[in-house]
C-alpha positions in Angstrom: 112.4 88.7 106.1 121.8 86.2 97.7 124.2 87.1 100.1 121.6 89.1 102.0 124.4 90.4 104.2 125.0 94.0 103.4 128.6 93.7 102.6 127.9 91.1 100.0 124.7 92.6 98.6 126.0 96.2 98.4 127.7 95.8 95.0 124.7 94.2 93.4 122.3 96.8 94.8 124.5 99.7 93.8 124.7 98.2 90.3 121.0 97.9 90.1 120.5 101.5 91.3 123.1 102.8 88.8 121.3 100.9 86.0 118.0 102.3 87.1 119.4 105.9 87.0 120.9 105.2 83.5 117.5 103.9 82.2 115.7 106.8 83.8 117.9 109.3 81.9 117.0 107.5 78.7 113.3 107.1 79.5 112.2 109.8 81.9 108.5 109.1 81.2 108.6 105.5 82.5 106.3 104.9 85.5 108.1 104.6 88.9 107.1 102.2 91.6 108.2 103.3 95.1 108.9 100.3 97.2 109.4 100.8 101.0 110.9 97.7 102.6 113.6 96.2 104.8 117.2 96.4 103.8 118.5 93.7 101.4 115.1 92.1 101.2 114.7 91.3 97.5 117.1 89.9 94.9 118.3 92.9 92.7 118.1 90.9 89.5 114.4 90.3 90.1 113.9 94.1 90.4 115.7 94.6 87.1 113.6 91.8 85.4 110.4 93.4 86.5 111.6 96.8 85.3 112.3 95.4 81.9 109.1 93.4 81.6 106.9 96.3 82.7 108.7 99.3 81.2 109.1 100.9 84.6 111.5 101.8 87.4 111.5 100.6 91.0 112.8 103.0 93.6 113.7 101.2 96.9 113.7 103.0 100.2 114.4 101.0 103.4 113.4 101.0 107.1 114.9 99.2 110.1 111.8 98.7 112.2 108.0 98.6 111.8 107.7 101.5 114.2 110.1 103.7 112.1 108.2 103.0 109.0 104.8 103.6 110.6 105.9 106.9 112.2 107.1 108.1 108.8 103.9 107.2 107.0 101.8 108.8 109.8 103.9 111.9 109.7 102.7 112.4 106.1 105.4 110.7 103.9 103.8 110.5 100.5 104.6 108.9 97.2 105.1 105.3 98.4 103.2 102.6 96.6 104.2 99.2 98.1 105.4 98.4 101.6 106.4 95.2 103.5 105.3 95.7 107.2 105.1 92.8 109.6 101.5 91.4 110.0 100.7 93.0 113.3 101.6 96.4 111.9 99.6 95.7 108.8 96.5 95.3 110.9 97.1 98.6 112.7 97.6 100.4 109.4 94.5 98.8 107.9 92.4 99.7 110.9 93.5 103.3 110.5 92.5 103.4 106.8 96.0 103.6 105.5 95.8 100.7 103.1 93.7 99.9 100.0 92.1 96.5 99.3 93.9 94.0 97.2 92.3 93.5 93.8 92.4 89.8 93.4 91.6 90.0 89.6 95.0 91.8 89.3 96.9 89.2 91.3 96.0 85.7 89.8 99.1 84.2 91.5 97.4 84.5 94.9 96.2 80.9 94.1 99.8 79.8 95.0 99.8 81.2 98.5 100.3 78.4 101.1 96.9 77.7 102.7 98.5 76.2 105.7 100.2 79.5 106.5 97.1 81.5 105.8 95.3 79.4 108.4 97.5 81.0 111.2 98.0 84.5 109.8 96.0 87.6 110.6 94.5 88.6 107.2 93.5 85.1 106.2 91.4 86.2 103.2 94.2 88.5 101.8 91.7 91.3 101.7 94.3 94.1 102.2 97.6 92.3 102.3 99.6 89.4 100.7 102.2 87.4 102.6 105.7 88.2 101.3 108.4 86.5 103.3 108.1 84.3 106.4 110.8 83.9 109.1 111.3 83.6 112.8 113.3 85.3 115.5 115.7 83.3 117.6 119.3 83.1 118.8 122.5 82.7 116.9 125.8 81.8 118.5 129.4 81.1 117.6 129.8 77.4 118.2 133.6 77.7 118.1 133.6 80.3 120.9 130.6 79.5 123.2 130.7 76.5 125.4 127.8 74.6 126.9 125.2 76.5 124.8 121.5 75.6 125.4 118.7 76.7 123.0 117.1 79.0 125.6 116.5 82.7 126.0 118.2 82.3 129.4 121.6 82.5 127.5 121.3 86.2 128.0 121.7 85.7 131.7 125.3 84.4 131.2 127.7 86.8 132.8 130.7 85.0 131.1 129.4 86.4 127.8 128.9 90.0 129.1 129.5 92.6 126.5 129.5 90.0 123.7 125.8 89.6 123.2 123.1 91.7 121.5 119.3 91.7 121.4 116.9 93.3 118.9 116.1 96.9 119.3 112.4 96.0 119.0 109.8 96.4 121.7 107.6 93.5 120.9 110.3 91.1 119.8 112.5 91.6 122.9 109.8 91.9 125.5 108.2 88.9 123.8 111.4 86.9 124.5 111.0 87.9 128.2 107.4 86.8 128.2 108.1 83.4 126.5 110.9 82.8 129.1 108.3 83.2 131.8 105.9 80.9 130.2 103.5 83.6 129.0 102.2 84.5 125.5 104.2 87.1 123.7 100.8 88.7 123.0 99.9 89.0 126.7 97.7 91.9 127.7 98.3 91.3 131.4 100.1 94.3 132.9 101.7 92.2 135.7 103.1 89.7 133.1 104.5 92.6 131.0 106.1 94.1 134.0 107.7 90.8 134.8 109.0 90.5 131.3 110.4 94.1 131.5 112.4 93.1 134.6 113.8 90.0 132.8 114.9 92.1 129.9 116.5 94.7 132.2 118.4 91.9 133.9 119.6 90.7 130.4 120.5 94.2 129.4 123.3 94.3 131.9 125.0 91.5 129.9 124.4 93.0 126.5 126.7 95.1 124.3 123.6 96.8 122.8 120.1 96.6 121.4 120.3 96.8 117.6 118.8 95.5 114.4 121.5 95.4 111.8 125.1 95.2 113.0 124.5 91.9 114.7 124.9 90.1 111.4 128.4 91.4 110.7 129.2 91.3 114.4 128.6 87.6 114.9 130.3 86.8 111.6 133.5 88.6 112.7 133.4 87.3 116.3 132.7 90.8 117.8 129.5 89.3 119.2 129.2 85.7 120.3 125.5 85.4 120.9 122.8 87.5 119.1 119.0 87.7 119.0 118.1 88.0 115.4 116.2 86.7 112.4 116.6 83.2 110.9 117.0 84.3 107.3 119.8 86.7 108.2 121.6 84.1 110.2 121.3 81.4 107.5 123.0 83.8 105.2 125.8 84.6 107.7 126.1 80.8 108.3 126.7 80.3 104.5 129.8 82.6 104.9 130.8 81.4 108.3 129.8 77.8 109.3 130.7 78.5 112.9 127.5 80.5 113.3 124.5 78.4 114.3 120.9 79.6 114.6 118.4 78.0 117.0 114.8 78.5 118.0 114.6 78.7 121.8 112.8 75.9 123.6 110.5 78.4 125.5 109.0 79.6 122.2 109.8 82.2 119.6 108.3 84.8 117.2 107.0 83.6 113.8 107.2 86.7 111.7 105.6 87.3 108.3 106.1 90.5 106.4 103.2 91.3 104.1 102.9 93.2 100.8 100.5 96.1 101.2 99.5 99.0 99.0 99.0 102.4 100.5 95.6 104.0 100.1 97.0 107.0 98.2 99.5 104.9 96.1 100.3 106.8 92.9 101.0 103.5 91.1 98.5 101.1 92.5 98.1 99.0 89.3 101.8 98.6 89.0 102.0 97.6 92.7 99.4 94.9 92.1 101.5 93.7 89.1 104.6 93.5 91.3 102.8 91.5 94.0 101.7 89.1 91.2 105.3 88.9 89.9 106.7 88.1 93.4 104.2 85.2 93.8 105.1 83.6 90.5 106.4 80.3 91.8 109.8 80.5 90.0 110.3 84.1 91.1 109.2 83.3 94.7 111.7 80.4 94.8 114.5 82.5 93.4 113.9 85.2 95.9 113.8 82.7 98.8 117.2 81.3 97.8 118.5 84.9 97.7 117.0 86.2 101.0 117.1 82.9 102.9 113.5 83.6 104.0 110.6 81.4 103.0 108.0 82.8 100.7 104.7 81.1 101.7 104.0 80.1 98.1 103.2 76.4 98.0 104.0 76.0 94.3 107.5 77.5 94.9 108.5 74.9 97.6 109.3 72.0 95.1 111.5 74.5 93.2 113.8 75.2 96.1 117.1 73.5 96.5 116.9 70.4 98.7 119.0 71.9 101.5 116.4 74.7 101.9 113.4 72.4 101.6 114.9 70.3 104.5 116.0 73.2 106.6 114.3 73.1 110.0 114.5 76.9 110.4 112.8 77.7 107.1 110.4 74.7 107.5 110.1 73.9 111.2 108.7 70.5 112.1 105.2 70.5 113.5 106.3 70.3 117.2 108.7 73.3 116.7 106.2 75.2 114.7 103.7 74.8 117.5 106.0 76.7 119.9 106.0 79.8 117.7 103.6 82.7 117.9 102.7 85.5 115.5 102.8 89.0 117.0 99.4 90.6 117.1 98.3 94.2 117.3 96.9 94.7 120.8 95.1 98.0 120.3 95.0 100.1 123.4 97.1 97.5 125.2 100.1 98.4 123.0 100.6 101.3 125.4 101.6 98.8 128.2 104.5 97.6 126.0 105.5 101.1 125.1 105.7 102.0 128.8 107.6 98.8 129.6 110.1 99.3 126.7 110.8 102.9 127.7 111.6 101.6 131.2 114.0 99.0 129.7 115.8 101.6 127.6 116.1 104.0 130.6 117.4 101.3 133.0 121.1 101.1 133.9 
């Protein structure tokens, strides 16, 4: 869900990987944990600390969308231990028998997971997943370049910003924005509502530079893009480097997204994966990782350890009225096909 921005994190990550290779040459027999996650989604120093404490190596591989990750696993990619899919994808993977149960006796730090968040998530008993980082999807804009901005998805109708805006290359996120604009649930199963949302997004597409999931961060920082659809943690980090970037949650509603820690059914290092989950939910580690990533770890014991500016940030900790306008994306089973069809039509539209 640091400077999480790639250009700032690249040196640290490269150093961590170089160190990992060096240690591997010295200790080739050390166990290796294969961690498949989003880019720049964990503080490198925490990876190094876990490696030292557990006499192991962690190999990071990254994906840029849940669908990319899922397709790779379904195609037979083997050797991964721990993944961080978003909750709706976790349900799908668990329903298909791809995940193993979480052994609570190996993860005593689960006692720190925020019960208020568990009350609204999908796997409320943490039977096969553990919340990792919590964020939201909304809109960022350049306050020094965009006049008369309103916190609404309808900003993508603005012809005066044509070619200077981007939206996520994500079927459920972007069609979800269209659904919320129309007053519908982003988990609608109604084919007519989904078609209406498709038409809204096609209309927006005419004003967009592109659909994409990574370059929007550097693009809005540099001024190449003036309005972007993206994730709050990313934008809080960009804002730290460029205070002209502001992030808002649209008044029509938005996506609450939680990425979960899951262990693949055939994980070679299941015990080590459990140990890493426990490590990440140590309150001090969880707080340190939140400061780095600018995403909230739903660990109640970590909250008092956060700097005051993060504890009071309305993006990380939305007030109740704002929280109530968010929705978690759900796996819709057979109705997912309606979204696939609508998204294919959006991508094909001119």
